[in-house]
C-alpha positions in Angstrom: 40.2 -4.4 30.9 37.6 -2.7 28.9 34.3 -2.0 30.3 30.7 -0.1 29.1 28.0 1.0 31.3 25.2 1.3 29.1 23.3 4.2 31.4 24.8 6.8 34.0 22.1 6.7 36.4 22.7 5.5 40.3 23.6 2.0 39.6 25.5 2.7 36.1 27.6 5.3 38.2 28.2 3.1 41.4 29.1 0.2 39.3 31.4 2.2 36.9 33.3 4.4 39.3 34.2 1.3 41.3 35.4 -0.2 38.5 37.5 3.1 37.4 38.8 3.1 40.8 39.8 -0.4 40.4 42.2 0.9 37.3 40.0 -0.2 34.5 39.1 2.0 31.5 35.5 2.6 31.5 33.1 4.1 28.9 29.5 4.9 29.1 26.7 4.8 26.7 24.4 7.7 28.3 22.1 9.4 25.4 20.9 11.8 27.8 22.1 15.4 27.4 23.5 15.9 30.8 26.2 12.9 29.9 27.9 15.6 27.4 29.9 17.1 30.2 30.8 14.1 32.1 34.3 13.4 30.7 35.0 17.3 31.9 33.2 17.6 35.2 33.2 13.7 36.1 31.0 11.5 38.3 30.6 13.2 41.6 30.7 10.4 44.2 29.1 10.9 47.7 29.6 8.7 50.8 30.0 8.9 54.7 30.1 12.9 54.2 33.3 12.9 51.9 32.7 13.7 47.9 34.8 12.8 45.0 34.9 13.0 41.1 35.8 10.0 39.3 36.2 10.6 35.3 34.8 8.2 32.8 37.4 7.2 30.2 34.9 7.8 27.3 31.5 8.9 27.2 29.2 8.1 24.0 25.7 9.7 23.3 24.9 7.0 20.6 25.4 3.4 20.0 27.0 5.0 16.9 29.7 6.7 18.2 30.9 3.5 19.9 34.3 2.8 18.2 34.4 -1.1 16.7 36.5 -2.6 19.8 36.2 -5.2 22.4 35.0 -5.0 25.7 35.7 -7.6 28.6 32.3 -6.4 30.1 29.0 -5.1 29.5 27.2 -3.5 32.4 23.3 -3.1 31.5 22.4 -0.7 33.9 19.1 0.0 32.9 15.7 -0.7 34.1 14.4 -4.2 33.3 11.9 -2.5 31.3 14.3 -0.9 28.9 16.8 -3.4 28.3 15.0 -5.3 25.6 15.6 -1.9 23.6 18.7 -1.2 24.6 20.0 -5.2 23.3 18.0 -4.2 20.0 20.1 -1.5 19.5 23.0 -3.0 20.4 22.7 -6.2 18.3 25.3 -5.8 15.9 28.0 -4.6 18.8 27.2 -7.7 20.9 29.8 -10.2 19.2 32.4 -7.7 20.7 31.3 -8.2 24.2 32.9 -11.1 26.6 30.6 -10.9 29.4 27.2 -9.1 29.8 26.3 -8.3 33.7 22.4 -7.8 34.9 22.0 -5.7 37.8 17.9 -5.2 37.2 15.5 -5.9 39.9 12.9 -8.2 39.5 13.4 -11.8 37.8 13.6 -12.7 34.0 16.3 -10.6 32.7 19.2 -13.1 32.5 17.1 -15.4 30.6 15.7 -13.0 28.1 19.1 -11.5 27.5 20.8 -15.1 27.2 18.3 -15.9 24.8 18.4 -12.6 22.6 22.4 -12.8 22.9 23.1 -16.2 22.4 25.4 -16.0 25.2 25.4 -17.6 28.5 28.0 -15.7 29.5 26.1 -13.5 32.3 26.8 -12.4 35.4 23.7 -11.8 37.5 23.7 -9.0 40.0 22.0 -7.9 42.7 22.4 -4.5 44.6 21.5 -4.0 48.2 23.9 -0.7 48.7 21.3 2.1 49.0 22.3 4.5 46.1 20.5 7.4 44.8 20.5 10.2 42.1 21.4 13.6 43.9 21.6 15.4 40.6 22.4 14.2 37.0 26.2 12.6 37.2 26.1 12.9 41.4 25.2 10.1 43.4 25.4 9.5 47.1 26.0 6.1 48.4 25.2 4.8 51.9 26.8 2.3 54.1 25.2 -0.7 54.4 24.8 -3.8 51.7 26.8 -5.2 49.2 27.5 -6.0 45.5 25.6 -9.7 45.1 27.3 -11.4 42.0 26.1 -15.0 40.7 27.4 -16.2 37.4 24.1 -17.7 35.2 26.3 -20.9 34.7 29.5 -22.2 35.6 32.2 -20.2 34.5 34.9 -18.4 36.4 33.7 -14.8 36.2 31.9 -13.9 39.1 34.9 -14.4 41.2 37.3 -12.6 39.3 34.8 -9.8 38.6 34.2 -10.0 42.6 37.7 -9.0 43.2 38.0 -6.0 40.7 34.9 -4.8 42.5 36.1 -5.5 45.7 39.3 -3.4 44.5 37.4 -0.3 43.9 36.1 -0.3 47.1 32.7 -2.1 47.1 31.9 -4.9 49.4 30.9 -8.0 47.8 29.3 -11.0 48.0 29.5 -14.1 45.9 26.3 -16.9 45.4 26.3 -20.1 43.7 22.4 -19.9 42.5 21.5 -17.1 40.7 17.9 -17.7 40.9 17.9 -17.7 44.8 19.8 -14.5 45.1 17.7 -12.8 42.3 14.0 -14.2 43.7 15.0 -13.4 47.5 16.1 -9.9 46.2 12.9 -9.3 44.6 10.9 -10.5 48.0 12.7 -7.4 49.6 11.9 -5.1 46.3 8.3 -5.9 46.3 7.5 -4.6 49.8 5.6 -1.5 49.9 6.2 -0.8 46.1 3.3 -1.7 44.1 0.6 -0.7 46.2 2.6 2.6 47.0 2.4 3.3 43.7 -0.9 2.4 43.0 -2.2 4.7 45.8 0.2 7.4 45.7 1.1 6.7 49.3 4.4 6.2 51.5 4.9 2.8 51.9 5.4 3.3 55.9 1.7 4.9 55.7 0.5 1.4 53.7 2.2 -0.1 56.1 0.4 1.3 59.2 -2.9 -0.1 57.7 -3.8 -3.6 58.6 -6.0 -4.6 55.4 -3.2 -2.9 52.8 -0.5 -4.9 54.8 -3.0 -7.7 54.0 -2.3 -7.4 50.4 1.5 -7.1 50.8 1.3 -10.5 52.8 -0.4 -12.3 50.4 1.8 -11.0 47.5 5.0 -12.0 49.4 3.3 -15.7 50.2 2.6 -16.3 46.7 5.8 -15.9 45.4 7.2 -17.9 48.3 5.0 -20.5 47.0 6.0 -20.6 43.6 9.9 -20.6 44.9 9.1 -23.5 46.9 7.5 -25.4 43.8 10.3 -24.3 41.8 12.9 -25.4 44.6 14.4 -22.1 44.7 15.9 -21.4 48.0 15.5 -18.4 50.0 18.8 -16.6 51.3 19.6 -13.7 53.3 21.6 -10.8 51.5 24.1 -8.4 53.1 22.3 -6.0 55.2 18.7 -8.2 54.9 17.7 -11.2 56.8 15.2 -11.9 54.0 14.6 -15.8 55.7 13.4 -13.9 58.9 11.4 -11.3 56.7 9.3 -14.4 55.2 9.0 -16.0 58.5 7.6 -13.2 59.8 5.0 -12.7 57.1 4.5 -16.4 57.1 3.5 -16.7 60.8 2.0 -13.1 61.8 -1.3 -12.0 60.1 -1.9 -8.5 59.0 -2.7 -6.4 62.1 0.3 -7.8 63.9 2.8 -7.1 60.7 2.0 -3.7 61.3 3.7 -3.3 64.7 7.0 -4.8 62.9 6.9 -3.3 59.7 5.5 0.3 59.9 8.8 1.4 61.3 11.0 -0.3 59.3 10.0 0.8 55.8 9.9 4.4 57.1 13.6 3.8 58.2 15.0 2.0 55.5 13.9 4.6 52.5 14.9 7.2 54.7 12.1 9.4 52.6 13.1 8.1 49.2 10.2 7.2 47.4 9.8 3.4 46.0 11.0 2.8 42.2 7.7 2.1 40.6 6.0 5.5 42.3 9.1 7.1 41.0 8.2 5.5 37.4 4.8 7.0 37.5 5.6 10.5 38.4 8.1 10.4 36.0 5.2 9.9 33.6 7.4 7.6 31.4 4.4 5.1 30.6 6.5 2.3 31.9 6.7 0.0 35.4 9.0 -2.5 36.8 5.8 -3.9 38.5 5.9 -6.5 35.4 9.3 -7.6 35.9 8.4 -8.4 39.6 4.9 -8.8 40.5 4.0 -9.7 37.0 6.7 -12.1 36.6 5.2 -13.8 40.1 2.1 -13.7 38.0 3.5 -15.4 35.0 5.4 -18.2 37.2 2.1 -18.6 39.2 0.4 -19.8 35.8 3.1 -21.6 34.4 3.3 -23.8 37.9 -0.4 -24.0 38.6 0.2 -22.0 41.7 -2.7 -19.2 42.1 -1.0 -15.9 42.3 -4.3 -13.3 42.3 -2.5 -10.5 44.3 0.3 -10.2 42.3 -1.7 -10.5 38.9 -4.0 -7.7 40.3 -1.3 -5.3 41.4 0.6 -5.7 38.2 -2.2 -5.6 36.2 -3.6 -2.4 37.9 -0.1 -0.6 37.8 1.0 -1.2 34.6 -2.4 -0.1 33.2 -2.1 3.0 35.1 1.3 3.6 33.9 0.1 3.4 30.5 -2.7 5.4 30.4 -5.1 2.8 29.8 -6.5 3.6 33.7 -6.5 6.8 35.5 -4.4 6.9 38.5 -7.2 9.1 40.3 -9.2 5.9 40.3 -7.0 4.6 42.9 -4.7 7.4 44.0 -5.4 7.8 48.0 -8.5 5.4 47.7 -7.4 2.4 49.6 -10.9 1.2 49.3 -10.9 0.6 45.8 -8.0 -1.2 45.7 -8.9 -3.4 48.6 -12.3 -4.1 46.7 -10.8 -4.9 43.5 -8.1 -7.4 45.2 -11.1 -9.1 46.8 -12.8 -9.8 43.6 -9.7 -11.2 42.2 -9.2 -13.8 45.2 -12.9 -15.0 45.2 -12.6 -15.6 41.4 -9.9 -17.6 42.0 -11.2 -19.2 44.9 -14.3 -20.2 43.0 -12.5 -21.7 40.2 -10.3 -24.0 42.7 -13.9 -25.2 44.1 -15.5 -26.4 40.4 
């Protein structure tokens, strides 16, 4: 089968090299300068102390370079905030694609892609395998986790593609409800992400301070309340007991959560900064926060469930990324964030009491 991977970052290389190992022809669309040499040098994959180079079929530096050929699968391996621009550029190319795979963090990408492409043949994906970019074209894969797949509608693509990714060496799990899979993964992605980025602090330090854990706890519980209203089930994902984590946040106050979570946050990331902090440090003027905390706030508004914590986190971080708020206003200043959060919560309570 013919596959096109849009983006040769950590996720694109992980999924693309896996399908290459399964015997498929995998092309990449990657405009970054490093991509020029990938067909010669290959993509280096490090795992369990071993290293191997896996060579792409072809690498295209622009959409204009892609030949007029059909593809069985398009893997959109960009951040969620780049999906709209990619689809706009691929507009005339999309009719030649059978299925679109969406491994983005957050929620809403599947619905957006379906709306813009007119296609319901969308394979939703979540990845619980820790993978990082060592250098351009060089990725490192850790051992735990899996590729999680769920088709947006009832067409037999998740099972067939699951088989192909398994043949390439990935652990794969399939799910019946893509919403449960995506929302449950989002609960994991939220932890120590927006708060850490706003404050410029590592997640384990955030989780060592009870007042900041109070923000984290409220953000998670707001999302859980919306999931209950929308009848979206919380499910465990490979390597991550999401249901137990939610029970922990539901039952224990912030000061007790510090004992459970601070060390887990340090060990779980292995020193790697959270994605939203990486976005800020890269000066991209974009942030995944609008597709995680921001989407939760939107869903809360649509379902008449207040989500002031997620709204505050999304608005502050989005404005910092866009340069509308100086990062120095909040960086290493937990008191500033706590005061803003408390103000918004008081407004919600006052409005509810009218």
